[in-house]
MIPAKOL-649397 format. One line per 8 residues: number of its first residue (from 1); their letters; for each residue x, y, z of N, C-alpha, C. Coordinates in nm, 2 decimals. Atoms other than C-alpha are relative to their C-alpha. Example, Ala and Ser with C-alpha at 12.3 -4.5 7.8 and 13.67 -1.06 7.14 Angstrom:
<lumnus>
1	AS	0.09,-0.12,0.00,1.23,-0.45,0.78,0.09,0.12,0.00; -0.09,-0.11,0.00,1.37,-0.11,0.71,-0.08,0.11,0.08
</lumnus>
This chain:
<lumnus>
1	XXXXXXXX	0.01,-0.13,-0.06,2.54,-5.23,0.34,-0.13,0.02,0.07; 0.13,-0.01,-0.06,2.17,-5.24,0.41,-0.01,-0.08,0.13; 0.00,0.08,-0.12,2.21,-5.52,0.66,0.08,0.07,0.11; -0.08,-0.07,-0.09,2.48,-5.31,0.83,-0.08,0.11,0.07; 0.08,-0.12,-0.05,2.25,-5.00,0.86,-0.11,-0.05,0.09; 0.10,0.05,-0.08,1.97,-5.21,1.00,0.05,-0.05,0.14; -0.07,0.05,-0.12,2.20,-5.38,1.26,0.04,0.12,0.09; -0.05,-0.12,-0.07,2.35,-5.04,1.35,-0.12,0.07,0.08
9	XXXXXXXX	0.11,-0.07,-0.07,2.01,-4.88,1.43,-0.06,-0.09,0.11; 0.06,0.09,-0.11,1.88,-5.19,1.63,0.09,0.01,0.12; -0.09,-0.01,-0.11,2.20,-5.18,1.84,0.00,0.13,0.07; 0.01,-0.13,-0.06,2.17,-4.81,1.89,-0.12,0.01,0.10; 0.12,-0.01,-0.09,1.81,-4.84,2.03,0.02,-0.09,0.12; -0.02,0.09,-0.12,1.91,-5.13,2.26,0.09,0.07,0.10; -0.09,-0.07,-0.10,2.20,-4.93,2.41,-0.07,0.11,0.07; 0.07,-0.11,-0.06,1.97,-4.63,2.48,-0.10,-0.06,0.11
17	XXXXXXXX	0.10,0.06,-0.09,1.71,-4.86,2.65,0.07,-0.05,0.13; -0.07,0.06,-0.11,1.98,-5.00,2.89,0.06,0.11,0.09; -0.07,-0.10,-0.07,2.11,-4.67,3.02,-0.07,0.04,0.13; 0.06,-0.03,-0.12,1.85,-4.62,3.29,-0.04,0.15,0.01; 0.04,-0.13,-0.02,1.72,-4.30,3.44,0.12,0.09,0.04; -0.11,-0.10,-0.03,1.92,-3.98,3.50,0.00,0.11,-0.10; -0.01,-0.12,0.09,2.02,-3.66,3.33,0.09,-0.03,-0.12; -0.08,0.00,0.13,2.12,-3.69,2.97,0.04,0.14,-0.04
25	XXXXXXXX	-0.05,-0.13,0.04,2.34,-3.41,2.87,-0.02,0.02,-0.15; 0.03,-0.03,0.14,2.23,-3.25,2.54,0.10,0.10,-0.05; -0.09,-0.10,0.06,2.47,-3.07,2.31,-0.05,0.02,-0.15; 0.03,-0.03,0.14,2.41,-2.90,1.98,0.12,0.07,-0.07; -0.12,-0.05,0.06,2.67,-2.81,1.72,-0.03,0.04,-0.15; 0.01,-0.04,0.14,2.72,-2.65,1.38,0.14,-0.02,-0.06; -0.13,0.02,0.06,3.01,-2.75,1.14,-0.01,0.04,-0.15; -0.01,-0.03,0.15,3.12,-2.66,0.79,0.14,-0.03,-0.04
33	XXXXXXXX	-0.13,0.02,0.05,3.40,-2.74,0.56,0.00,-0.06,-0.14; -0.01,0.05,0.14,3.53,-2.86,0.22,-0.03,-0.15,0.00; 0.03,0.14,0.02,3.41,-3.20,0.08,0.04,-0.03,-0.14; -0.05,0.05,0.13,3.57,-3.39,-0.21,-0.08,-0.13,-0.03; 0.08,0.12,0.04,3.33,-3.64,-0.38,0.07,-0.07,-0.12; -0.05,0.08,0.11,3.47,-3.92,-0.60,-0.11,-0.06,-0.08; 0.12,0.04,0.09,3.23,-3.98,-0.89,0.06,-0.05,-0.13; -0.04,0.04,0.13,3.24,-4.08,-1.25,0.04,0.12,-0.09
41	XXXXXXXX	-0.06,-0.12,0.07,3.35,-3.73,-1.35,0.15,-0.02,0.01; -0.14,0.01,0.00,3.71,-3.76,-1.45,0.05,-0.14,0.01; -0.06,0.13,0.00,3.95,-4.05,-1.47,0.06,-0.04,0.13; -0.05,0.05,-0.12,4.05,-4.27,-1.18,0.15,0.03,0.01; -0.14,-0.03,-0.02,4.39,-4.16,-1.04,0.04,0.14,-0.04; -0.03,-0.14,0.04,4.38,-3.80,-1.18,-0.03,0.09,0.12; 0.02,-0.07,-0.12,4.43,-3.59,-0.87,-0.08,0.13,-0.02; 0.07,-0.12,0.02,4.28,-3.28,-1.03,-0.15,-0.02,0.03
49	XXXXXXXX	0.14,0.03,-0.03,3.94,-3.45,-1.00,-0.03,0.02,0.15; 0.02,-0.01,-0.14,3.99,-3.44,-0.62,-0.01,0.15,0.04; 0.00,-0.13,-0.05,4.07,-3.08,-0.57,-0.07,0.11,-0.09; 0.07,-0.09,0.09,3.92,-2.91,-0.88,-0.15,-0.01,0.02; 0.14,0.02,-0.02,3.58,-3.06,-0.80,-0.04,0.01,0.15; 0.02,-0.02,-0.15,3.60,-2.97,-0.43,-0.13,0.08,0.02; 0.13,-0.06,-0.04,3.26,-2.88,-0.28,0.01,0.05,0.14; 0.01,-0.06,-0.14,3.14,-2.73,0.05,-0.13,-0.05,0.06
57	XXXXXXXX	0.12,0.05,-0.07,2.90,-2.86,0.31,-0.01,0.06,0.14; 0.03,-0.04,-0.14,2.74,-2.76,0.64,-0.08,-0.10,0.07; 0.08,0.10,-0.08,2.59,-2.97,0.92,-0.04,0.06,0.13; 0.05,-0.02,-0.13,2.38,-2.94,1.23,0.00,-0.13,0.08; -0.01,0.12,-0.08,2.44,-3.19,1.51,-0.07,0.01,0.13; 0.05,0.01,-0.14,2.27,-3.30,1.83,0.07,-0.12,0.06; -0.07,0.11,-0.07,2.47,-3.51,2.08,-0.07,-0.03,0.13; 0.05,0.04,-0.13,2.35,-3.71,2.38,0.12,-0.06,0.07
65	XXXXXXXX	-0.12,0.04,-0.09,2.61,-3.76,2.66,-0.06,-0.06,0.12; 0.07,0.08,-0.10,2.52,-4.02,2.92,0.08,-0.01,0.13; -0.09,0.02,-0.12,2.79,-3.97,3.19,-0.07,0.01,0.13; 0.07,-0.02,-0.12,2.54,-3.86,3.45,-0.14,-0.07,0.01; 0.12,0.08,-0.01,2.26,-4.11,3.38,0.03,-0.12,0.10; -0.02,0.11,-0.09,2.19,-4.40,3.61,0.06,0.04,0.14; -0.07,-0.03,-0.13,2.40,-4.42,3.93,0.13,0.08,-0.03; -0.11,-0.09,0.04,2.64,-4.12,3.90,0.13,-0.04,0.07
73	XXXXXXXX	-0.12,0.04,-0.07,2.88,-4.28,4.15,0.07,-0.12,-0.06; -0.06,0.12,0.06,2.94,-4.59,3.93,0.04,0.03,-0.14; -0.04,-0.02,0.14,3.14,-4.58,3.61,-0.06,-0.11,-0.09; 0.05,0.09,0.10,3.02,-4.75,3.30,0.08,0.03,-0.13; -0.09,-0.02,0.11,3.24,-4.80,2.99,-0.08,0.08,-0.11; 0.07,-0.07,0.11,2.97,-4.69,2.74,-0.03,0.15,0.04; 0.02,-0.14,-0.05,2.88,-4.38,2.95,0.12,0.08,0.00; -0.12,-0.08,-0.02,3.24,-4.28,3.00,0.07,0.03,-0.13
81	XXXXXXXX	-0.08,-0.02,0.12,3.36,-4.31,2.64,-0.08,0.02,-0.13; 0.08,-0.01,0.12,3.06,-4.29,2.40,-0.09,0.12,0.00; 0.11,-0.10,0.03,2.84,-4.01,2.26,-0.08,-0.06,-0.11; 0.10,0.03,0.11,2.53,-4.07,2.04,-0.03,0.13,-0.07; 0.01,-0.13,0.08,2.50,-3.81,1.76,-0.10,-0.02,-0.11; 0.08,-0.01,0.12,2.23,-3.73,1.51,0.03,0.13,-0.07; -0.03,-0.12,0.07,2.28,-3.48,1.24,-0.07,0.02,-0.14; 0.05,-0.04,0.13,2.15,-3.30,0.93,0.11,0.06,-0.08
89	XXXXXXXX	-0.11,-0.05,0.08,2.40,-3.23,0.65,-0.05,0.05,-0.14; 0.03,-0.04,0.14,2.39,-3.04,0.32,0.14,0.02,-0.07; -0.12,-0.01,0.08,2.66,-3.06,0.05,-0.03,0.04,-0.14; 0.02,-0.05,0.14,2.70,-2.89,-0.29,0.14,0.01,-0.06; -0.12,-0.02,0.08,2.96,-2.90,-0.56,-0.03,0.00,-0.15; 0.00,0.00,0.15,3.02,-2.84,-0.93,0.11,-0.10,-0.04; -0.09,0.11,0.05,3.19,-3.11,-1.14,0.04,0.02,-0.14; -0.05,0.00,0.14,3.41,-3.12,-1.45,0.09,-0.13,-0.01
97	XXXXXXXX	-0.08,0.12,0.03,3.61,-3.40,-1.62,0.15,0.04,-0.01; -0.15,-0.01,0.02,3.99,-3.42,-1.58,0.06,-0.13,-0.02; -0.07,0.12,0.03,4.22,-3.68,-1.71,0.06,0.00,-0.14; -0.07,0.01,0.13,4.43,-3.79,-2.01,-0.10,0.01,-0.12; 0.09,-0.01,0.11,4.13,-3.84,-2.24,-0.06,0.14,-0.02; 0.06,-0.14,0.01,3.97,-3.50,-2.16,0.10,0.10,-0.05; -0.10,-0.10,0.05,4.30,-3.33,-2.25,0.03,-0.02,-0.15; -0.03,0.02,0.14,4.31,-3.48,-2.60,-0.08,0.09,-0.09
105	XXXXXXXX	0.06,-0.09,0.10,4.23,-3.27,-2.90,-0.07,-0.08,-0.11; 0.08,0.08,0.09,3.97,-3.49,-3.06,-0.14,0.00,0.05; 0.14,-0.01,-0.04,3.59,-3.54,-3.04,-0.03,-0.05,0.14; 0.02,0.06,-0.13,3.61,-3.76,-2.73,0.04,0.09,0.11; -0.05,-0.10,-0.10,3.82,-3.51,-2.54,-0.09,0.12,0.01; 0.09,-0.11,0.00,3.59,-3.23,-2.65,-0.13,-0.03,0.07; 0.13,0.03,-0.07,3.28,-3.41,-2.52,0.02,0.01,0.15; -0.03,0.00,-0.14,3.44,-3.45,-2.18,0.02,0.14,0.05
113	XXXXXXXX	-0.03,-0.14,-0.04,3.57,-3.09,-2.16,-0.13,0.08,0.00; 0.13,-0.08,0.01,3.22,-2.96,-2.26,-0.10,-0.04,0.10; 0.10,0.05,-0.09,3.03,-3.16,-2.00,0.03,0.06,0.14; -0.02,-0.06,-0.14,2.97,-3.00,-1.65,-0.12,-0.05,0.08; 0.10,0.06,-0.09,2.78,-3.13,-1.35,-0.02,0.08,0.13; 0.03,-0.06,-0.13,2.63,-3.02,-1.02,-0.07,-0.09,0.09; 0.07,0.09,-0.09,2.51,-3.20,-0.71,-0.04,0.08,0.12; 0.05,-0.04,-0.13,2.30,-3.11,-0.41,-0.03,-0.12,0.08
121	XXXXXXXX	0.02,0.12,-0.08,2.30,-3.37,-0.13,-0.05,0.04,0.14; 0.05,-0.02,-0.14,2.09,-3.37,0.19,0.01,-0.13,0.07; -0.01,0.12,-0.07,2.15,-3.62,0.46,-0.05,0.01,0.14; 0.04,0.00,-0.14,2.01,-3.72,0.80,0.03,-0.14,0.05; -0.03,0.13,-0.05,2.13,-3.99,1.02,0.06,0.00,0.14; -0.04,0.02,-0.13,2.28,-4.13,1.34,0.15,-0.05,0.00; -0.14,0.05,-0.01,2.64,-4.19,1.45,0.03,-0.03,0.15; -0.05,0.03,-0.14,2.82,-4.33,1.76,0.15,0.05,0.00
129	XXXXXXXX	-0.14,-0.04,-0.02,3.14,-4.16,1.88,0.06,-0.07,0.11; -0.08,0.06,-0.11,3.40,-4.34,2.08,0.12,0.09,0.03; -0.11,-0.10,-0.04,3.63,-4.10,2.27,0.11,-0.08,0.06; -0.12,0.07,-0.06,3.99,-4.20,2.36,0.02,0.03,0.15; -0.01,-0.04,-0.14,3.97,-4.01,2.69,-0.14,0.00,0.07; 0.12,0.00,-0.07,3.70,-4.03,2.96,-0.08,0.13,-0.02; 0.08,-0.12,0.02,3.42,-3.79,2.88,-0.02,0.08,0.13; 0.01,-0.07,-0.13,3.37,-3.72,3.25,0.12,0.08,0.04
137	XXXXXXXX	-0.12,-0.08,-0.03,3.73,-3.61,3.29,0.02,0.12,-0.09; -0.01,-0.11,0.09,3.71,-3.40,2.98,-0.09,0.11,0.04; 0.09,-0.10,-0.04,3.41,-3.22,3.11,0.05,0.09,0.11; -0.05,-0.07,-0.11,3.59,-3.11,3.42,0.14,0.06,-0.02; -0.13,-0.07,0.05,3.90,-2.98,3.22,0.12,-0.08,0.05; -0.12,0.08,-0.02,4.13,-3.27,3.32,0.09,-0.01,-0.12; -0.07,-0.01,0.12,4.23,-3.26,2.96,-0.08,0.10,-0.09; 0.06,-0.09,0.09,4.16,-3.00,2.69,-0.05,-0.06,-0.13
145	XXXXXXXX	0.03,0.07,0.12,4.15,-3.24,2.40,-0.07,-0.13,0.02; 0.07,0.12,-0.01,3.91,-3.53,2.34,-0.01,-0.06,-0.14; 0.01,0.07,0.13,4.00,-3.73,2.02,-0.10,-0.11,0.00; 0.11,0.10,0.01,3.74,-3.97,1.89,0.00,-0.06,-0.14; 0.04,0.05,0.13,3.64,-4.20,1.61,-0.15,-0.02,-0.01; 0.14,0.01,0.01,3.29,-4.23,1.47,-0.04,-0.09,-0.11; 0.06,0.08,0.10,3.07,-4.47,1.27,-0.15,0.02,0.00; 0.14,-0.03,0.00,2.72,-4.43,1.15,-0.06,-0.03,-0.14
153	XXXXXXXX	0.07,0.02,0.12,2.46,-4.44,0.87,-0.09,0.11,-0.02; 0.08,-0.11,0.04,2.27,-4.17,0.69,-0.10,-0.03,-0.11; 0.09,0.00,0.12,1.96,-4.15,0.47,0.04,0.12,-0.08; -0.06,-0.10,0.10,2.05,-3.95,0.16,-0.11,0.04,-0.10; 0.08,-0.04,0.11,1.85,-3.74,-0.08,0.09,0.08,-0.09; -0.10,-0.07,0.09,2.05,-3.63,-0.39,-0.07,0.06,-0.12; 0.05,-0.07,0.11,1.98,-3.39,-0.67,0.11,0.03,-0.10; -0.10,-0.03,0.10,2.21,-3.42,-0.97,-0.04,0.08,-0.12
161	XXXXXXXX	0.03,-0.08,0.12,2.23,-3.20,-1.28,0.12,0.00,-0.09; -0.11,-0.01,0.09,2.44,-3.18,-1.59,-0.04,0.07,-0.13; 0.03,-0.06,0.12,2.47,-2.99,-1.91,0.13,0.00,-0.09; -0.11,0.00,0.09,2.70,-2.97,-2.21,0.01,0.13,-0.09; -0.01,-0.12,0.08,2.84,-2.67,-2.40,-0.03,-0.03,-0.15; 0.02,0.04,0.14,2.79,-2.87,-2.72,-0.15,-0.02,-0.04; 0.14,0.02,0.03,2.41,-2.91,-2.69,-0.07,-0.08,0.11; 0.06,0.08,-0.10,2.16,-3.13,-2.51,0.09,-0.12,0.05
169	XXXXXXXX	-0.10,0.09,-0.06,2.36,-3.35,-2.27,-0.04,-0.15,-0.03; 0.04,0.14,0.03,2.16,-3.67,-2.36,0.01,-0.03,-0.15; -0.02,0.03,0.14,2.23,-3.64,-2.73,0.12,-0.09,-0.02; -0.11,0.09,0.03,2.45,-3.93,-2.85,0.12,0.06,-0.06; -0.11,-0.07,0.06,2.66,-3.69,-3.04,0.07,0.10,0.09; -0.05,-0.10,-0.10,2.72,-3.48,-2.73,0.06,-0.08,0.12; -0.03,0.07,-0.12,2.74,-3.74,-2.45,0.12,-0.10,-0.03; -0.11,0.10,0.01,3.07,-3.94,-2.40,-0.05,-0.14,-0.01
177	XXXXXXXX	0.05,0.13,0.02,3.02,-4.30,-2.52,-0.02,-0.08,0.12; 0.01,0.08,-0.12,3.08,-4.45,-2.18,-0.12,0.03,0.09; 0.11,-0.04,-0.08,2.79,-4.26,-2.04,-0.14,-0.02,-0.07; 0.12,0.01,0.08,2.54,-4.35,-2.31,-0.12,-0.07,0.07; 0.10,0.07,-0.07,2.35,-4.60,-2.10,0.01,0.02,0.15; -0.02,-0.02,-0.15,2.45,-4.45,-1.76,-0.03,0.14,0.04; 0.04,-0.14,-0.04,2.29,-4.10,-1.75,-0.13,0.00,0.06; 0.13,-0.01,-0.07,2.02,-4.05,-1.49,0.00,0.12,0.09
185	XXXXXXXX	0.00,-0.12,-0.07,1.96,-3.70,-1.37,-0.12,0.02,0.09; 0.12,-0.01,-0.09,1.65,-3.77,-1.16,0.05,0.00,0.14; -0.02,0.00,-0.15,1.66,-3.69,-0.79,-0.04,-0.14,0.06; 0.03,0.13,-0.06,1.65,-3.99,-0.56,0.05,-0.01,0.14; -0.04,0.03,-0.14,1.70,-4.15,-0.22,0.09,-0.12,0.00; -0.08,0.12,-0.03,1.97,-4.38,-0.10,0.05,0.01,0.14; -0.06,0.00,-0.14,2.19,-4.43,0.21,0.15,0.01,-0.01; -0.15,0.01,-0.01,2.55,-4.40,0.31,0.04,-0.06,0.13
193	XXXXXXXX	-0.06,0.04,-0.13,2.77,-4.56,0.57,0.13,0.09,0.01; -0.11,-0.10,-0.02,3.04,-4.34,0.72,0.09,-0.04,0.12; -0.10,0.02,-0.10,3.36,-4.37,0.92,0.08,0.13,0.01; -0.08,-0.12,-0.01,3.56,-4.08,1.06,0.07,0.01,0.13; -0.08,-0.03,-0.12,3.77,-3.93,1.33,0.02,0.15,0.02; -0.03,-0.14,-0.02,3.84,-3.60,1.49,0.04,0.03,0.15; -0.03,-0.03,-0.14,3.90,-3.42,1.82,-0.09,0.12,0.04; 0.06,-0.11,-0.07,3.72,-3.18,2.05,0.11,0.08,0.07
201	XXXXXXXX	-0.09,-0.09,-0.08,3.89,-2.88,2.22,-0.09,0.07,0.10; 0.09,-0.06,-0.11,3.74,-2.77,2.56,0.02,0.15,0.00; -0.01,-0.14,0.01,3.68,-2.40,2.50,-0.05,0.07,0.13; 0.06,-0.06,-0.12,3.46,-2.32,2.80,-0.09,-0.10,0.07; 0.08,0.09,-0.07,3.23,-2.47,3.05,-0.11,-0.06,-0.08; 0.11,0.04,0.08,2.95,-2.49,2.80,0.03,0.00,-0.15; -0.03,-0.01,0.14,3.14,-2.49,2.47,0.13,-0.08,-0.03; -0.12,0.07,0.06,3.38,-2.70,2.26,0.02,0.05,-0.14
209	XXXXXXXX	-0.03,-0.01,0.14,3.55,-2.65,1.93,0.02,-0.15,-0.05; -0.01,0.14,0.05,3.56,-2.96,1.70,0.06,0.01,-0.14; -0.06,0.02,0.14,3.77,-3.07,1.39,-0.02,-0.15,-0.03; 0.04,0.13,0.04,3.67,-3.38,1.20,0.02,-0.03,-0.15; 0.00,0.05,0.14,3.73,-3.58,0.88,-0.08,-0.13,0.00; 0.08,0.13,0.02,3.49,-3.85,0.76,-0.01,-0.04,-0.14; 0.01,0.07,0.13,3.46,-4.09,0.47,-0.14,-0.06,-0.01; 0.13,0.05,0.01,3.11,-4.16,0.34,-0.02,-0.07,-0.13
217	XXXXXXXX	0.01,0.08,0.11,3.03,-4.44,0.10,-0.15,-0.02,-0.03; 0.14,0.00,0.04,2.69,-4.42,-0.09,-0.05,-0.13,-0.05; 0.06,0.12,0.03,2.45,-4.69,-0.16,-0.03,-0.02,-0.15; 0.01,0.02,0.15,2.43,-4.63,-0.54,0.11,0.09,-0.07; -0.11,-0.07,0.08,2.65,-4.48,-0.82,-0.06,0.11,-0.08; 0.06,-0.11,0.08,2.41,-4.21,-0.94,-0.02,0.13,0.08; 0.01,-0.12,-0.08,2.47,-3.94,-0.68,0.02,0.12,-0.09; -0.03,-0.11,0.09,2.61,-3.72,-0.96,-0.07,-0.02,-0.13
225	XXXXXXXX	0.08,0.02,0.12,2.38,-3.86,-1.23,0.07,-0.09,-0.10; -0.07,0.08,0.10,2.64,-4.08,-1.40,0.03,-0.14,0.06; -0.05,0.13,-0.04,2.72,-4.45,-1.39,0.07,-0.06,-0.13; -0.08,0.05,0.11,3.01,-4.55,-1.62,-0.03,-0.14,-0.03; 0.03,0.14,0.04,2.93,-4.86,-1.82,0.13,-0.06,-0.05; -0.13,0.06,0.04,3.26,-5.05,-1.81,0.07,-0.05,0.12; -0.07,0.06,-0.12,3.51,-5.24,-1.59,0.08,0.11,0.08; -0.07,-0.10,-0.08,3.68,-4.91,-1.49,-0.08,0.05,0.12
233	XXXXXXXX	0.09,-0.05,-0.11,3.38,-4.83,-1.27,0.00,-0.11,0.11; -0.03,0.11,-0.10,3.49,-5.03,-0.96,-0.07,0.03,0.14; 0.06,-0.03,-0.13,3.29,-4.86,-0.68,-0.11,0.11,-0.02; 0.10,-0.10,-0.01,2.99,-4.64,-0.59,0.07,0.14,0.03; -0.05,-0.13,-0.03,3.03,-4.27,-0.53,0.04,0.01,0.15; -0.03,-0.01,-0.14,3.20,-4.17,-0.20,0.06,0.14,0.02; -0.04,-0.13,-0.04,3.30,-3.85,-0.02,0.09,0.00,0.12; -0.09,-0.03,-0.12,3.58,-3.73,0.21,-0.03,0.15,0.04
241	XXXXXXXX	0.05,-0.12,-0.05,3.46,-3.44,0.42,0.08,0.05,0.12; -0.08,-0.06,-0.11,3.67,-3.21,0.65,-0.09,0.11,0.06; 0.09,-0.10,-0.07,3.46,-3.02,0.91,0.07,0.07,0.12; -0.04,-0.08,-0.11,3.53,-2.75,1.16,-0.12,0.06,0.06; 0.13,-0.06,-0.05,3.27,-2.63,1.41,0.01,0.03,0.15; 0.02,-0.04,-0.13,3.14,-2.52,1.74,-0.11,-0.08,0.06; 0.10,0.08,-0.07,2.94,-2.72,2.00,-0.03,0.07,0.13; 0.05,-0.07,-0.12,2.73,-2.58,2.28,-0.08,-0.10,0.09
249	XXXX	0.07,0.09,-0.09,2.61,-2.77,2.59,-0.13,0.07,0.05; 0.13,-0.06,-0.04,2.24,-2.71,2.67,-0.03,-0.01,0.14; 0.05,0.02,-0.14,2.20,-2.84,3.02,0.11,-0.06,0.09; -0.12,0.05,-0.09,2.55,-2.89,3.18,0.04,0.12,0.09
</lumnus>
């Protein structure tokens, strides 16, 4: 994953250096929507973990659009179909355990039901959007919709927290056995890689609406402060985020 992030950033810089002179169109946007994070809270396959632990996030975006750079009379595939995007995101959610073990009327089930978590996540990074229709044609209202897919990498700062109704959460008599050696509630830095897709809707000469869904895979398994010690822990934390928002063109 680290090699992917480094290659992505190098390729991004090289593309910008080859675009030449001309007017870069700048766009700014704001988005918000629900985000479901898959963590070590709850058991794998229990759908309640997905919707009961649903959080909410907001994002600020800046886009660079290159259709009028270089020689405006000549088409270029990158200029016609790609946007470069940077963004700052914030995401927050509360977490509880759901699954067959947590429903049991025994000490293990009670430990899980009594444990509650919370996450604050801040992200900053770069993405590339590939649009299915020509951006130049979209700007002149030849089509109202512009679907796209996106790929990118973000730097991440996460702040996990947890407590138990039974007492100090790090007490062995309170903490579920699988978490005994996997509790770390310190804030930290990591990265994520993301893939997504969405569409724009041409609202006016200087404005678009946007709807998007993206999948983000984090570089470690401590985003929520837990790392299950066992074979059932098969992946790091990841998030599915649905966004809706508004985009404004600054110099078009």
